[in-house]
C-alpha positions as CSV (number, residue, x, y, z in Angstrom):
1,M,99.1,121.0,71.7
2,T,95.8,120.8,73.7
3,V,94.4,117.6,75.1
4,A,91.7,117.6,72.4
5,E,94.4,118.0,69.7
6,V,96.5,115.2,71.2
7,M,93.5,112.8,71.5
8,T,92.5,113.5,67.9
9,Q,96.0,112.8,66.7
10,L,96.2,109.6,68.8
11,E,92.9,108.3,67.4
12,S,94.2,108.9,63.8
13,W,97.3,106.8,64.6
14,G,95.3,103.9,66.1
15,N,96.6,100.7,64.7
16,P,94.4,97.5,64.8
17,K,97.4,95.2,65.0
18,T,99.0,97.2,67.7
19,K,95.8,97.2,69.6
20,E,95.4,93.4,69.3
21,V,98.9,92.9,70.7
22,L,98.3,95.2,73.6
23,L,95.0,93.5,74.4
24,K,96.9,90.2,74.7
25,H,99.3,91.9,77.2
26,G,96.5,93.2,79.4
27,A,95.4,96.5,78.0
28,R,91.7,97.4,78.2
29,E,89.4,99.9,76.6
30,P,89.5,102.8,76.1
31,F,92.6,103.0,73.9
32,F,93.5,103.3,70.2
33,G,96.5,101.1,69.9
34,V,99.2,103.7,69.0
35,K,102.7,102.7,68.4
36,V,105.4,104.1,70.7
37,A,107.2,105.5,67.7
38,D,104.2,107.6,67.0
39,L,103.8,108.7,70.6
40,K,107.4,110.0,70.5
41,K,106.4,112.3,67.6
42,I,104.2,114.1,70.1
43,V,107.0,114.0,72.8
44,K,109.3,115.7,70.3
45,K,106.8,118.5,69.8
46,V,105.6,119.2,73.3
47,K,108.7,118.2,75.3
48,K,108.1,118.0,79.1
49,N,104.7,119.4,79.9
50,H,103.3,118.9,83.3
51,E,99.8,120.3,82.8
52,L,99.3,118.3,79.5
53,A,100.7,115.1,81.1
54,M,98.2,115.4,84.0
55,A,95.3,116.1,81.7
56,L,96.2,113.2,79.4
57,Y,96.5,110.8,82.3
58,D,93.0,111.8,83.5
59,T,91.5,110.7,80.2
60,G,91.8,107.1,81.3
61,N,92.9,106.3,77.7
62,S,95.9,103.9,77.9
63,D,97.7,105.5,74.9
64,A,97.3,108.9,76.5
65,M,98.3,107.7,80.0
66,Y,101.5,106.1,78.5
67,L,102.2,109.4,76.7
68,A,101.7,111.2,80.0
69,G,104.6,109.3,81.5
70,L,106.8,110.2,78.6
71,I,106.2,114.0,78.9
72,S,106.0,114.2,82.7
73,D,108.1,116.9,84.3
74,E,109.9,115.7,87.4
75,T,110.4,119.3,88.6
76,K,106.7,119.9,88.9
77,M,105.4,116.4,89.7
78,T,104.3,116.1,93.4
79,K,103.9,113.0,95.5
80,A,100.2,113.5,95.5
81,D,100.2,113.5,91.7
82,L,102.2,110.3,91.6
83,N,100.1,108.6,94.2
84,K,97.0,109.4,92.2
85,W,98.7,108.0,89.0
86,A,99.8,104.8,90.8
87,E,96.3,104.2,92.2
88,E,94.7,104.7,88.7
89,A,97.2,102.6,86.7
90,Y,95.0,99.7,85.7
91,W,97.6,97.6,83.8
92,Y,101.3,97.0,83.9
93,M,102.4,99.2,80.9
94,I,101.0,102.2,82.9
95,S,102.0,101.2,86.5
96,E,105.5,99.7,85.7
97,Y,106.4,102.0,82.9
98,A,104.7,105.4,82.7
99,V,104.2,105.8,86.4
100,A,107.5,104.3,87.4
101,W,109.4,106.5,84.9
102,A,107.8,109.6,86.2
103,A,108.5,108.7,89.8
104,A,112.1,107.6,89.3
105,E,113.2,111.0,88.0
106,T,111.8,113.0,90.9
107,P,113.8,114.2,93.9
108,F,111.7,112.0,96.2
109,A,111.9,108.8,94.0
110,E,113.4,106.6,96.8
111,E,110.9,107.8,99.3
112,I,107.8,107.1,97.2
113,A,109.2,103.8,95.9
114,D,109.7,102.7,99.5
115,E,106.1,103.6,100.3
116,W,104.7,101.8,97.2
117,I,106.5,98.5,97.7
118,Q,104.6,98.2,101.0
119,S,101.2,98.4,99.4
120,D,98.8,95.5,99.2
121,K,97.6,96.8,95.9
122,V,99.3,95.0,93.0
123,N,99.4,98.0,90.7
124,V,101.0,100.2,93.4
125,A,103.5,97.6,94.7
126,S,104.6,96.7,91.2
127,A,105.0,100.4,90.4
128,G,107.2,100.7,93.5
129,W,109.6,97.9,92.5
130,A,109.8,99.2,89.0
131,T,110.6,102.6,90.3
132,W,113.4,101.2,92.3
133,S,114.8,99.4,89.3
134,N,114.8,102.7,87.4
135,I,116.5,104.5,90.2
136,L,119.4,102.0,90.0
137,L,119.7,102.7,86.3
138,L,119.7,106.4,86.8
139,K,121.9,107.0,89.8
140,A,125.7,106.7,89.9
141,D,126.8,104.0,92.2
142,E,128.4,106.4,94.6
143,D,125.0,108.1,95.1
144,L,123.4,104.8,96.1
145,D,123.2,103.4,99.6
146,L,124.4,99.9,98.7
147,E,123.5,98.5,102.1
148,K,119.9,99.6,101.6
149,I,119.9,98.1,98.1
150,K,121.0,94.8,99.6
151,S,118.2,94.9,102.2
152,L,115.8,95.6,99.4
153,M,117.1,92.6,97.4
154,A,116.4,90.4,100.5
155,K,112.9,91.9,100.7
156,A,112.3,91.2,97.0
157,E,113.2,87.6,97.5
158,E,110.7,87.2,100.3
159,G,107.5,85.6,99.0
160,I,108.6,86.2,95.4
161,H,106.8,83.0,94.3
162,D,103.7,83.7,96.3
163,H,102.8,87.2,95.2
164,Q,100.4,88.1,92.5
165,D,102.1,88.0,89.1
166,R,103.1,91.6,88.5
167,V,104.6,92.0,91.9
168,S,106.6,88.8,91.4
169,Y,107.7,90.0,88.0
170,T,108.9,93.4,89.2
171,K,110.6,91.9,92.3
172,N,112.6,89.7,89.9
173,G,113.3,92.7,87.8
174,F,114.6,94.7,90.7
175,I,117.1,92.0,91.7
176,L,118.2,91.8,88.0
177,A,118.5,95.6,87.8
178,A,120.6,95.6,90.9
179,G,123.0,93.1,89.4
180,G,123.0,94.7,86.0
181,A,123.3,98.4,87.0
182,V,125.6,98.1,90.0
183,S,128.7,96.0,89.3
184,A,129.4,95.6,93.0
185,L,126.1,93.7,93.3
186,T,126.3,91.5,90.3
187,D,127.6,88.4,92.1
188,L,125.1,88.9,94.9
189,A,122.2,89.2,92.4
190,T,123.4,86.0,90.7
191,E,123.3,84.2,94.0
192,Y,119.8,85.5,94.6
193,G,118.8,84.4,91.1
194,N,120.1,80.9,91.6
195,R,118.4,80.6,94.9
196,I,115.1,81.9,93.6
197,G,115.1,79.9,90.4
198,K,112.7,80.7,87.6
199,V,109.7,82.9,88.5
200,K,106.5,81.8,87.0
201,V,104.2,84.5,85.9
202,N,101.1,84.4,83.7
203,M,102.1,86.4,80.7
204,G,98.7,86.0,78.9
205,E,98.6,85.1,75.3
206,T,102.1,86.3,74.6
207,A,105.5,84.8,74.0
208,C,107.0,86.9,76.8
209,K,109.0,85.2,79.5
210,V,110.3,86.2,83.0
211,P,114.1,86.7,82.8
212,F,116.1,84.1,84.7
213,I,118.5,86.4,86.6
214,P,121.8,84.3,86.3
215,D,121.4,83.7,82.6
216,Y,120.5,87.3,81.9
217,L,123.4,88.7,83.9
218,K,125.8,86.3,82.2
219,K,124.7,87.7,78.8
220,M,125.1,91.3,80.1
221,K,128.6,90.5,81.2
222,E,129.5,89.0,77.9
223,K,128.2,92.1,76.1
224,G,130.0,94.5,78.5
225,R,126.8,96.0,79.7
226,I,127.2,95.6,83.5
227,G,127.2,98.9,85.3
228,N,125.8,100.9,82.4
229,K,123.6,103.8,83.4
230,K,121.0,105.9,81.7
231,K,120.3,109.6,81.4
232,T,116.6,108.9,81.3
233,V,114.5,105.7,81.7
234,K,111.6,107.0,79.6
235,C,111.3,105.1,76.3
């Protein structure tokens, strides 16, 4: 499919109710309000397509940018590509999902995530923490440097209540991911969660809440989900 064909298809799938929900979450024009289930119909057809992904992201249309993350090809994506994406991600569904997914599956995922979490720009820093969360979900425990992860958990705790909302949210999410994806870190993550307490984030006109780490990890334990890994984080 060409960019024009994809954009025509996306426009035809635009859903007013979906658009209304996304606006409450922070989306902004231009976008059509396409359901993820419909986006996946295109994913099924085009598979991974680097050139199409880059062109769709460049449209600035939120639906197209999200789709770009779903069809990104980690074997062709460069650090320059990802840095451009992170800089241009103007709301969290792009920075913390599309961009973070694309970054996490590249060979240089840890390197670029380390760079991004140092950024003063909210969209870049939050993309960095989200990328690290995805790395933990993708990599086998034996392929992770647990001492480094522990140091990152300590870094995530620092100023977690003082950062802008999306950085606070993704820092909380990283500690939760560490405890949920790496069984050796579950108790430590619970300790961090108890010490941090509930993280307050403005979630807009939505019913969404920031997960309280100890409670969430307890539920994961009860369901036998601690230590579960994923083949892909794109969804």
